[in-house]
C-alpha positions as a Markdown table, in Angstrom:
| # | Residue | x | y | z |
|---|---|---|---|---|
| 1 | Met | 0.0 | 0.0 | 0.0 |
| 2 | Thr | 1.1 | 3.5 | -0.5 |
| 3 | Ser | 1.7 | 5.6 | 2.6 |
| 4 | His | -1.0 | 7.2 | 4.6 |
| 5 | Thr | -1.1 | 10.1 | 7.1 |
| 6 | Ser | -1.8 | 7.9 | 10.1 |
| 7 | Arg | -1.8 | 7.9 | 13.8 |
| 8 | Pro | 1.2 | 6.4 | 15.5 |
| 9 | Leu | 1.5 | 2.6 | 16.0 |
| 10 | Ala | 0.3 | 1.8 | 19.4 |
| 11 | Ser | 2.5 | -1.3 | 19.9 |
| 12 | Gly | 6.1 | -0.9 | 20.9 |
| 13 | Leu | 7.0 | -4.5 | 20.3 |
| 14 | Val | 9.0 | -3.8 | 17.1 |
| 15 | Ala | 11.7 | -1.2 | 16.7 |
| 16 | Leu | 11.2 | 0.7 | 13.5 |
| 17 | Ala | 14.8 | 1.6 | 12.9 |
| 18 | Ala | 16.1 | -1.1 | 10.5 |
| 19 | Ala | 19.7 | -1.7 | 10.0 |
| 20 | Gly | 21.2 | -2.3 | 6.5 |
| 21 | Ala | 21.4 | -5.9 | 5.4 |
| 22 | Leu | 23.9 | -8.0 | 3.4 |
| 23 | Leu | 22.9 | -10.9 | 1.3 |
| 24 | Cys | 25.8 | -13.3 | 1.1 |
| 25 | Thr | 26.8 | -16.8 | 0.1 |
| 26 | Ala | 28.8 | -18.5 | 2.7 |
| 27 | Thr | 29.4 | -21.8 | 4.5 |
| 28 | Pro | 26.1 | -22.5 | 6.2 |
| 29 | Ala | 25.9 | -22.4 | 10.0 |
| 30 | Leu | 25.5 | -25.7 | 11.8 |
| 31 | Ala | 21.9 | -26.5 | 12.5 |
| 32 | Gln | 21.1 | -25.7 | 16.1 |
| 33 | Ser | 18.0 | -25.9 | 18.2 |
| 34 | Ala | 15.9 | -22.7 | 18.0 |
| 35 | His | 12.4 | -21.4 | 18.9 |
| 36 | Ser | 10.1 | -22.2 | 16.0 |
| 37 | Thr | 7.1 | -20.4 | 14.7 |
| 38 | Val | 4.5 | -22.0 | 12.3 |
| 39 | Ser | 2.3 | -19.6 | 10.4 |
| 40 | Ser | -1.4 | -20.4 | 9.8 |
| 41 | Ser | -1.1 | -19.2 | 6.2 |
| 42 | Thr | 0.6 | -21.1 | 3.4 |
| 43 | Ser | -1.3 | -19.4 | 0.6 |
| 44 | Ala | 1.8 | -19.2 | -1.6 |
| 45 | Thr | 1.6 | -20.8 | -5.1 |
| 46 | Thr | 4.2 | -22.6 | -7.2 |
| 47 | Ser | 3.9 | -20.0 | -10.0 |
| 48 | Val | 4.8 | -17.3 | -7.6 |
| 49 | Ala | 7.7 | -19.2 | -6.2 |
| 50 | Ala | 9.1 | -19.9 | -9.7 |
| 51 | Ala | 9.2 | -16.2 | -10.4 |
| 52 | Ala | 11.6 | -15.5 | -7.5 |
| 53 | Thr | 15.2 | -14.6 | -8.3 |
| 54 | Val | 18.4 | -15.0 | -6.4 |
| 55 | Arg | 20.1 | -11.6 | -5.8 |
| 56 | Gly | 23.8 | -11.0 | -6.4 |
| 57 | Glu | 26.3 | -11.5 | -3.7 |
| 58 | Val | 25.8 | -8.1 | -2.0 |
| 59 | Ser | 22.4 | -6.5 | -1.2 |
| 60 | Asp | 21.1 | -4.2 | 1.4 |
| 61 | Glu | 17.7 | -6.0 | 1.8 |
| 62 | Leu | 15.5 | -8.9 | 0.7 |
| 63 | Val | 12.8 | -7.4 | -1.5 |
| 64 | Ala | 9.8 | -8.8 | -3.3 |
| 65 | Gly | 10.6 | -11.5 | -5.9 |
| 66 | Glu | 13.9 | -12.5 | -4.3 |
| 67 | Gln | 14.9 | -15.7 | -2.5 |
| 68 | Leu | 17.5 | -17.2 | -0.2 |
| 69 | Leu | 18.9 | -20.6 | -1.2 |
| 70 | Ala | 20.7 | -23.0 | 1.0 |
| 71 | Gly | 23.8 | -21.4 | 2.5 |
| 72 | Gln | 22.7 | -17.8 | 1.9 |
| 73 | Tyr | 21.9 | -15.3 | 4.5 |
| 74 | Ile | 21.2 | -11.6 | 5.2 |
| 75 | Ala | 23.2 | -9.8 | 7.9 |
| 76 | Ser | 22.7 | -6.7 | 9.9 |
| 77 | Asp | 26.4 | -5.7 | 9.6 |
| 78 | Gly | 27.7 | -4.6 | 6.2 |
| 79 | Ser | 30.7 | -6.8 | 6.6 |
| 80 | Gly | 28.5 | -9.9 | 6.8 |
| 81 | Gly | 28.6 | -10.1 | 10.6 |
| 82 | Gly | 26.3 | -9.0 | 13.4 |
| 83 | Ser | 22.9 | -10.6 | 13.5 |
| 84 | Thr | 22.1 | -13.0 | 10.7 |
| 85 | Phe | 19.1 | -14.8 | 9.1 |
| 86 | Arg | 20.3 | -17.9 | 7.4 |
| 87 | Met | 18.7 | -20.4 | 5.0 |
| 88 | Gln | 20.6 | -23.4 | 6.2 |
| 89 | Asp | 21.6 | -26.5 | 4.2 |
| 90 | Asp | 19.4 | -28.6 | 6.5 |
| 91 | Gly | 16.3 | -26.6 | 5.3 |
| 92 | Asn | 15.8 | -24.6 | 8.5 |
| 93 | Ala | 15.8 | -20.8 | 8.4 |
| 94 | Val | 17.3 | -19.4 | 11.6 |
| 95 | Val | 17.9 | -16.0 | 13.1 |
| 96 | Tyr | 21.3 | -15.9 | 15.0 |
| 97 | Asp | 22.5 | -13.1 | 17.2 |
| 98 | Glu | 26.0 | -11.6 | 16.8 |
| 99 | Val | 27.6 | -14.3 | 18.9 |
| 100 | Gly | 25.9 | -17.1 | 17.1 |
| 101 | His | 23.0 | -17.9 | 19.5 |
| 102 | Pro | 19.8 | -19.1 | 17.7 |
| 103 | Leu | 16.8 | -16.9 | 18.5 |
| 104 | Phe | 14.2 | -17.9 | 16.0 |
| 105 | Ser | 13.6 | -20.8 | 13.6 |
| 106 | Thr | 11.0 | -21.6 | 11.0 |
| 107 | Gly | 11.0 | -25.2 | 12.1 |
| 108 | Thr | 11.6 | -26.6 | 8.6 |
| 109 | Ser | 14.7 | -28.7 | 9.2 |
| 110 | Gly | 14.9 | -31.6 | 6.8 |
| 111 | Arg | 12.2 | -30.2 | 4.6 |
| 112 | Gly | 12.9 | -26.7 | 3.4 |
| 113 | Asn | 14.6 | -25.9 | 0.1 |
| 114 | Arg | 14.5 | -22.1 | -0.3 |
| 115 | Leu | 12.9 | -19.0 | 1.2 |
| 116 | Val | 11.0 | -16.6 | -1.0 |
| 117 | Leu | 9.7 | -13.1 | -0.4 |
| 118 | Gln | 6.8 | -13.1 | -2.8 |
| 119 | Glu | 5.3 | -10.2 | -4.7 |
| 120 | Asp | 2.3 | -10.3 | -2.5 |
| 121 | Gly | 4.5 | -9.7 | 0.6 |
| 122 | Asn | 4.3 | -13.3 | 2.0 |
| 123 | Val | 7.6 | -14.8 | 3.1 |
| 124 | Val | 7.4 | -18.5 | 2.3 |
| 125 | Ile | 9.7 | -21.5 | 2.7 |
| 126 | Tyr | 9.2 | -24.1 | -0.1 |
| 127 | Ser | 10.2 | -27.7 | -0.3 |
| 128 | Ser | 12.2 | -29.0 | -3.3 |
| 129 | Ala | 8.8 | -30.1 | -4.7 |
| 130 | Asp | 7.5 | -26.5 | -4.5 |
| 131 | Arg | 5.2 | -27.2 | -1.6 |
| 132 | Pro | 4.8 | -24.3 | 0.9 |
| 133 | Leu | 6.0 | -25.4 | 4.4 |
| 134 | Trp | 6.0 | -22.2 | 6.4 |
| 135 | Ser | 5.0 | -18.5 | 5.9 |
| 136 | Thr | 4.6 | -15.2 | 7.6 |
| 137 | Gly | 0.9 | -15.0 | 6.6 |
| 138 | Thr | 1.4 | -11.6 | 5.0 |
| 139 | Asp | 0.1 | -12.3 | 1.5 |
| 140 | Asn | -1.8 | -8.9 | 1.5 |
| 141 | Glu | 1.4 | -6.8 | 1.9 |
| 142 | Pro | 2.8 | -6.1 | -1.6 |
| 143 | Gly | 5.9 | -3.9 | -1.7 |
| 144 | Ser | 7.3 | -5.3 | 1.6 |
| 145 | His | 10.9 | -5.9 | 2.4 |
| 146 | Leu | 12.6 | -8.3 | 4.9 |
| 147 | Val | 15.3 | -7.0 | 7.3 |
| 148 | Val | 17.3 | -8.6 | 10.0 |
| 149 | Gln | 18.1 | -5.8 | 12.5 |
| 150 | Arg | 21.0 | -5.3 | 14.8 |
| 151 | Asp | 18.8 | -6.2 | 17.8 |
| 152 | Ser | 18.4 | -9.7 | 16.1 |
| 153 | Asn | 14.8 | -9.1 | 15.3 |
| 154 | Leu | 13.7 | -10.3 | 11.8 |
| 155 | Val | 11.1 | -7.8 | 10.6 |
| 156 | Leu | 9.0 | -7.7 | 7.4 |
| 157 | Tyr | 8.2 | -4.0 | 6.7 |
| 158 | Arg | 5.3 | -2.8 | 4.7 |
| 159 | Glu | 5.7 | -0.5 | 1.7 |
| 160 | Asp | 5.1 | 2.4 | 4.1 |
| 161 | Asp | 7.8 | 1.1 | 6.5 |
| 162 | Thr | 5.5 | 0.0 | 9.3 |
| 163 | Pro | 6.2 | -3.6 | 10.6 |
| 164 | Ala | 3.9 | -6.3 | 9.2 |
| 165 | Trp | 5.5 | -9.3 | 10.9 |
| 166 | Ala | 8.3 | -9.8 | 13.4 |
| 167 | Ser | 10.2 | -12.8 | 14.7 |
| 168 | Ser | 10.2 | -11.3 | 18.2 |
| 169 | Val | 6.5 | -11.9 | 18.5 |
| 170 | Gly | 6.1 | -14.7 | 15.9 |
| 171 | Arg | 3.0 | -13.3 | 14.2 |
| 172 | Thr | 1.6 | -10.6 | 12.0 |
| 173 | Leu | 1.3 | -7.0 | 13.3 |
| 174 | Pro | -1.6 | -4.7 | 12.7 |
| 175 | Glu | -0.9 | -1.6 | 10.7 |
| 176 | Pro | -1.2 | 1.8 | 12.3 |
| 177 | Pro | -4.8 | 2.9 | 12.2 |
| 178 | Phe | -5.9 | 5.4 | 9.5 |
| 179 | Asp | -9.3 | 6.7 | 8.6 |
| 180 | Thr | -8.7 | 8.4 | 5.2 |
| 181 | Leu | -7.8 | 7.3 | 1.7 |
| 182 | Asn | -6.6 | 9.9 | -0.8 |
| 183 | Val | -6.2 | 9.7 | -4.6 |
| 184 | Asp | -4.4 | 6.5 | -5.7 |
| 185 | Glu | -4.1 | 5.1 | -2.2 |
| 186 | Pro | -5.7 | 1.7 | -2.5 |
| 187 | Leu | -7.3 | -0.2 | 0.4 |
| 188 | Leu | -6.1 | -3.7 | -0.4 |
| 189 | Arg | -7.7 | -7.0 | 0.8 |
| 190 | Gly | -7.2 | -7.6 | 4.5 |
| 191 | His | -6.7 | -3.9 | 5.2 |
| 192 | Gln | -9.1 | -1.5 | 6.8 |
| 193 | Leu | -10.0 | 2.1 | 7.6 |
| 194 | Thr | -10.4 | 2.8 | 11.3 |
| 195 | Ser | -12.5 | 5.7 | 12.6 |
| 196 | Glu | -10.5 | 8.1 | 14.8 |
| 197 | Asn | -12.5 | 7.1 | 17.9 |
| 198 | Gly | -11.6 | 3.5 | 17.2 |
| 199 | Leu | -15.2 | 2.2 | 17.3 |
| 200 | Phe | -15.7 | 1.6 | 13.6 |
| 201 | Arg | -13.9 | -0.2 | 10.8 |
| 202 | Ala | -14.3 | -0.4 | 7.0 |
| 203 | Val | -12.7 | -3.6 | 6.0 |
| 204 | Met | -11.7 | -4.7 | 2.5 |
| 205 | Gln | -12.4 | -8.4 | 3.2 |
| 206 | Arg | -10.6 | -11.2 | 1.5 |
| 207 | Asp | -13.8 | -12.3 | -0.1 |
| 208 | Gly | -13.9 | -8.9 | -1.9 |
| 209 | Asn | -16.7 | -7.3 | 0.1 |
| 210 | Leu | -16.2 | -3.9 | 1.6 |
| 211 | Val | -17.9 | -4.0 | 5.0 |
| 212 | Gly | -18.5 | -1.4 | 7.6 |
| 213 | Tyr | -18.4 | -2.7 | 11.2 |
| 214 | Gly | -19.5 | -1.0 | 14.4 |
| 215 | Pro | -19.5 | -2.1 | 18.1 |
| 216 | Asp | -22.5 | -4.3 | 17.4 |
| 217 | Gly | -21.6 | -5.8 | 14.1 |
| 218 | Val | -22.2 | -5.0 | 10.4 |
| 219 | Val | -23.5 | -1.5 | 9.6 |
| 220 | Trp | -23.2 | -1.5 | 5.8 |
| 221 | Asn | -21.6 | -3.4 | 3.0 |
| 222 | Thr | -21.1 | -3.0 | -0.8 |
| 223 | Gly | -22.0 | -6.7 | -1.6 |
| 224 | Thr | -19.0 | -7.1 | -3.8 |
| 225 | Arg | -17.0 | -10.3 | -4.4 |
| 226 | Gly | -13.5 | -11.0 | -5.7 |
| 227 | Glu | -10.3 | -12.3 | -4.2 |
| 228 | Ala | -8.2 | -9.3 | -5.0 |
| 229 | Asn | -10.6 | -6.3 | -4.9 |
| 230 | Glu | -9.4 | -2.9 | -3.7 |
| 231 | Leu | -11.0 | 0.3 | -2.8 |
| 232 | Leu | -9.5 | 3.6 | -4.2 |
| 233 | Val | -10.1 | 7.1 | -5.5 |
| 234 | Ser | -8.9 | 7.2 | -9.0 |
| 235 | Glu | -7.0 | 10.1 | -10.5 |
| 236 | Asp | -10.0 | 11.1 | -12.5 |
| 237 | Gly | -12.1 | 11.4 | -9.3 |
| 238 | Tyr | -14.1 | 8.2 | -9.1 |
| 239 | Ala | -14.5 | 6.2 | -5.8 |
| 240 | Val | -14.5 | 2.6 | -6.9 |
| 241 | Ile | -13.8 | -1.0 | -6.0 |
| 242 | Val | -11.6 | -2.5 | -8.6 |
| 243 | Gly | -11.1 | -6.2 | -9.2 |
| 244 | Ala | -7.9 | -8.1 | -10.1 |
| 245 | Asp | -8.6 | -7.7 | -13.8 |
| 246 | Gly | -9.0 | -3.9 | -13.5 |
| 247 | Gly | -12.7 | -4.1 | -13.9 |
| 248 | Ile | -15.0 | -1.9 | -11.7 |
| 249 | Lys | -16.9 | -4.0 | -9.2 |
| 250 | Trp | -18.6 | -1.1 | -7.5 |
| 251 | Ala | -18.7 | 2.7 | -7.8 |
| 252 | Ala | -20.1 | 5.4 | -5.5 |
| 253 | Asp | -22.7 | 7.5 | -7.2 |
| 254 | Thr | -21.0 | 10.9 | -6.8 |
| 255 | Glu | -21.8 | 14.2 | -8.5 |
| 256 | Gly | -18.4 | 15.8 | -8.9 |
| 257 | Ala | -14.8 | 14.5 | -8.7 |
| 258 | Ala | -13.9 | 12.7 | -5.5 |
| 259 | Ser | -10.7 | 13.5 | -3.7 |
| 260 | Ser | -10.8 | 11.4 | -0.5 |
| 261 | Ile | -12.7 | 8.7 | 1.4 |
| 262 | Leu | -13.2 | 9.0 | 5.2 |
| 263 | Leu | -14.6 | 6.7 | 7.8 |
| 264 | Asp | -16.3 | 9.0 | 10.3 |
| 265 | Asp | -16.7 | 8.5 | 14.1 |
| 266 | Asn | -20.4 | 7.4 | 13.5 |
| 267 | Gly | -19.4 | 4.5 | 11.1 |
| 268 | Val | -20.4 | 6.4 | 8.0 |
| 269 | Leu | -18.1 | 6.2 | 5.0 |
| 270 | Ser | -18.1 | 9.6 | 3.3 |
| 271 | Ile | -16.6 | 10.7 | 0.0 |
| 272 | Ser | -15.6 | 14.3 | -0.4 |
| 273 | Asp | -14.2 | 16.6 | -3.1 |
| 274 | Glu | -11.0 | 18.6 | -2.9 |
| 275 | Asp | -12.9 | 21.4 | -1.0 |
| 276 | Tyr | -14.0 | 18.8 | 1.6 |
| 277 | Asp | -17.7 | 19.1 | 0.4 |
| 278 | Val | -19.4 | 15.7 | 0.9 |
| 279 | Leu | -20.4 | 14.1 | -2.3 |
| 280 | Trp | -21.7 | 10.7 | -1.0 |
| 281 | Thr | -22.2 | 8.8 | 2.2 |
| 282 | Ser | -22.8 | 5.1 | 3.0 |
| 283 | Gln | -25.8 | 6.2 | 5.1 |
| 284 | Ser | -27.5 | 7.3 | 1.9 |
| 285 | Gly | -25.9 | 5.0 | -0.6 |
| 286 | Leu | -25.7 | 1.8 | 1.3 |
| 287 | Pro | -28.6 | 1.8 | 3.8 |
| 288 | Gly | -28.7 | -0.8 | 6.4 |
| 289 | Ser | -30.8 | -1.6 | 9.5 |
| 290 | Ser | -28.9 | 0.7 | 11.9 |
| 291 | Met | -27.4 | 4.1 | 12.3 |
| 292 | Tyr | -25.1 | 5.5 | 15.0 |
| 293 | Ala | -25.3 | 8.9 | 16.6 |
| 294 | Pro | -24.5 | 11.6 | 15.6 |
| 295 | Asn | -26.1 | 11.1 | 12.2 |
| 296 | Thr | -28.7 | 12.5 | 9.8 |
| 297 | Leu | -31.2 | 11.0 | 7.4 |
| 298 | Ala | -31.8 | 13.5 | 4.6 |
| 299 | Val | -34.8 | 13.5 | 2.2 |
| 300 | Asp | -35.2 | 10.0 | 0.7 |
| 301 | Asp | -32.6 | 8.5 | 3.1 |
| 302 | His | -33.8 | 5.4 | 4.9 |
| 303 | Leu | -33.1 | 2.5 | 7.2 |
| 304 | Arg | -33.9 | -1.0 | 5.9 |
| 305 | Ser | -34.5 | -4.1 | 8.1 |
| 306 | Asp | -32.1 | -7.0 | 7.7 |
| 307 | Asp | -34.8 | -9.1 | 6.1 |
| 308 | Gly | -35.7 | -6.3 | 3.7 |
| 309 | Arg | -39.4 | -6.2 | 4.7 |
| 310 | Tyr | -39.4 | -2.8 | 6.5 |
| 311 | Arg | -38.1 | 0.6 | 5.6 |
| 312 | Ala | -38.0 | 3.8 | 7.7 |
| 313 | Val | -38.0 | 6.7 | 5.3 |
| 314 | Met | -37.4 | 10.5 | 5.6 |
| 315 | Gln | -39.9 | 11.6 | 3.0 |
| 316 | Ala | -39.8 | 14.7 | 0.9 |
| 317 | Asp | -43.1 | 15.9 | 2.4 |
| 318 | Gly | -41.4 | 16.0 | 5.8 |
| 319 | Asn | -43.0 | 12.9 | 7.2 |
| 320 | Phe | -40.9 | 10.1 | 8.7 |
| 321 | Val | -42.6 | 6.8 | 7.9 |
| 322 | Val | -42.0 | 3.2 | 8.7 |
| 323 | Tyr | -43.3 | 1.0 | 5.9 |
| 324 | Gly | -44.0 | -2.7 | 6.1 |
| 325 | Pro | -45.2 | -5.4 | 3.7 |
| 326 | Thr | -48.8 | -4.0 | 3.7 |
| 327 | Gly | -47.9 | -0.3 | 3.7 |
| 328 | Ala | -47.3 | 2.5 | 6.3 |
| 329 | Asp | -47.1 | 1.1 | 9.8 |
| 330 | Trp | -46.1 | 4.2 | 11.7 |
| 331 | Trp | -45.3 | 7.8 | 11.1 |
| 332 | Thr | -44.4 | 11.1 | 12.9 |
| 333 | Gly | -47.2 | 13.1 | 11.2 |
| 334 | Thr | -44.7 | 15.9 | 10.4 |
| 335 | Ser | -44.5 | 18.0 | 7.3 |
| 336 | Gly | -42.2 | 20.6 | 5.7 |
| 337 | Val | -39.9 | 20.7 | 2.7 |
| 338 | Asp | -36.2 | 19.9 | 3.2 |
| 339 | Ser | -36.8 | 18.2 | 6.5 |
| 340 | Ser | -34.3 | 15.8 | 8.0 |
| 341 | Phe | -34.1 | 13.2 | 10.8 |
| 342 | Glu | -31.4 | 14.4 | 13.1 |
| 343 | Phe | -29.9 | 12.0 | 15.6 |
| 344 | Ser | -27.8 | 13.7 | 18.3 |
| 345 | Glu | -24.9 | 12.3 | 20.2 |
| 346 | Asp | -26.9 | 12.5 | 23.4 |
| 347 | Gly | -29.4 | 10.0 | 21.9 |
| 348 | Thr | -32.1 | 12.6 | 21.1 |
| 349 | Ala | -33.8 | 12.3 | 17.7 |
| 350 | Arg | -35.6 | 15.2 | 16.0 |
| 351 | Ile | -37.3 | 16.0 | 12.8 |
| 352 | Val | -36.0 | 19.4 | 11.8 |
| 353 | Ala | -37.8 | 21.4 | 9.1 |
| 354 | Gly | -36.0 | 23.2 | 6.3 |
| 355 | Asp | -36.4 | 26.5 | 8.2 |
| 356 | Gly | -34.6 | 25.0 | 11.3 |
| 357 | Ser | -37.6 | 24.5 | 13.4 |
| 358 | Val | -37.9 | 21.2 | 15.4 |
| 359 | Val | -41.3 | 19.6 | 14.6 |
| 360 | Trp | -40.9 | 16.3 | 16.4 |
| 361 | Thr | -38.7 | 14.9 | 19.2 |
| 362 | Ala | -37.9 | 11.5 | 20.7 |
| 363 | Thr | -35.9 | 11.5 | 23.9 |
| 364 | Pro | -34.1 | 8.4 | 25.2 |
| 365 | Ala | -34.8 | 7.0 | 28.7 |
| 366 | Ala | -32.6 | 8.3 | 31.5 |
| 367 | Gly | -29.5 | 6.4 | 32.4 |
| 368 | Gly | -28.4 | 5.5 | 28.9 |
| 369 | Thr | -24.8 | 5.7 | 27.7 |
| 370 | Ala | -23.3 | 6.7 | 24.3 |
| 371 | Pro | -22.8 | 5.7 | 21.6 |
| 372 | Tyr | -26.5 | 5.4 | 20.8 |
| 373 | Arg | -27.9 | 3.7 | 17.7 |
| 374 | Phe | -31.3 | 3.2 | 16.0 |
| 375 | Val | -32.2 | -0.2 | 14.7 |
| 376 | Leu | -35.0 | -1.0 | 12.4 |
| 377 | Gln | -35.7 | -4.6 | 13.4 |
| 378 | Ser | -37.1 | -7.4 | 11.3 |
| 379 | Asp | -40.4 | -7.2 | 13.3 |
| 380 | Gly | -40.9 | -3.6 | 12.1 |
| 381 | Asn | -40.1 | -2.0 | 15.4 |
| 382 | Leu | -37.7 | 1.0 | 15.4 |
| 383 | Val | -35.7 | 0.8 | 18.5 |
| 384 | Glu | -33.0 | 3.0 | 20.0 |
| 385 | Tyr | -30.3 | 1.2 | 22.0 |
| 386 | Asp | -27.5 | 2.6 | 24.1 |
| 387 | Ser | -23.9 | 1.3 | 24.3 |
| 388 | Glu | -24.9 | -1.5 | 26.7 |
| 389 | Asp | -27.5 | -2.7 | 24.2 |
| 390 | Arg | -30.3 | -1.5 | 26.4 |
| 391 | Pro | -33.5 | -0.2 | 24.7 |
| 392 | Val | -34.0 | 3.4 | 25.6 |
| 393 | Trp | -36.8 | 4.3 | 23.1 |
| 394 | Ser | -39.0 | 2.5 | 20.6 |
| 395 | Leu | -42.0 | 3.3 | 18.5 |
| 396 | Arg | -44.0 | 0.4 | 20.1 |
C-alpha cells in the first residue's frame, strides 16, 4: 500500500529503525535448536515461487521477488557479521544473534529448500517439490521488504515502513490505524480504515466485500465479491472498488470529482471533493438496518430491516414513515420541505424542518450511555439502543 497520514503505531514491540542488510553466500551455520514459529497461512503458489530470483552477492535487503537458497543469509552488519538470518543447508531458516546464538527458527529442518519473499508480501519456505512449508501469513502486503536488525529481530516491513510481521512476536502485526484514503491510495484486501475514535472499521475483506463494522456488528456493505478487490479514489475522481482484472466491481454515485474517502466516528463512510464538500455517504448510498449517533437522514434516506421487509424513510413531504409489507405502519405526522431526521450524540432524535424548526422529538430514557444507535428490526419496530445494548426508546 502507499503511505497514509496515520496515527502512531500503538505497539512498541518492534523497533522501526532497521539496519542495513547484506545478502551473502557462505558456509552455512550448523543446524542448532531454536524457537520455531509456524504460520497459519501457506497461501503461496508454485507459480509465484518460480518467479523468484536470487540476488547478487551483495544487497542491502531482501525485497519482493527475491529468495534465499541453502547457504545464503542476510546480515545486519555490512561486513556480513552482526545478527544474521540464514537459510541453512538442512532446510531450516534461523535467526542468530551476533555471537551465534539461535533466537528464532521456521522449524523446517529436513524439509525446506528455499525462502522466497513473494510479490504479494508473503515470506514462504518451499520444499524441493515447491510445496509451501511455512509462511509469515502476509500475502496482503505487496511492496514489503525483509530486514534482520542489529537487535536480532527479523522484521517484514510494509511499503510504508510499518512492521507487518516480526520474529520477536512470531505473528503478523496490525498496521497503524488510519481513517482516510486519498487519490491513488488503494485499500487492499485484508486492510481496513479505522475511525478516529476506534469504534468503527471499514474492512476490504478477503472475499472482496467492503464491510462497515460497528461495536454491534455490520453496519453496511457493498455486496462485492472477488479475491483481489481494492477500494480507491482514481486520478479522474471516481471512488470505486476494482477487481484483479482492473474491472470496476462497485462505484459510488457521486456528483463531482472525488478526492478522499473518510470513515467517520459514527461509522459512516463519506466521500468528499478537494474542497471537503461531501459528495456521497454510506448512510444514503448503502442503507442498512442501523445508524449510530451523531447522524442524519436527509430526504429519501432510509433504514432497511435486515430481512428487507421494512423501511424507515425520511420523506420529501417532511413525514418520517415506517413501511412494512402492507404499507405504512407508523409515522411522525410531520410536514415541511427539506426536513431531516437528526440523531444527536446524546441520543435525542428530532425532525428538523427546512427553516430550522424542530417539529418532532424523541428522547431516550434516562441512564443510557453513548454511543446510541437506532435499529429497524425485522419485526418492524424502530428501537433506540445505548452502548450497553439496552433499549432506551421504541415506536412500540
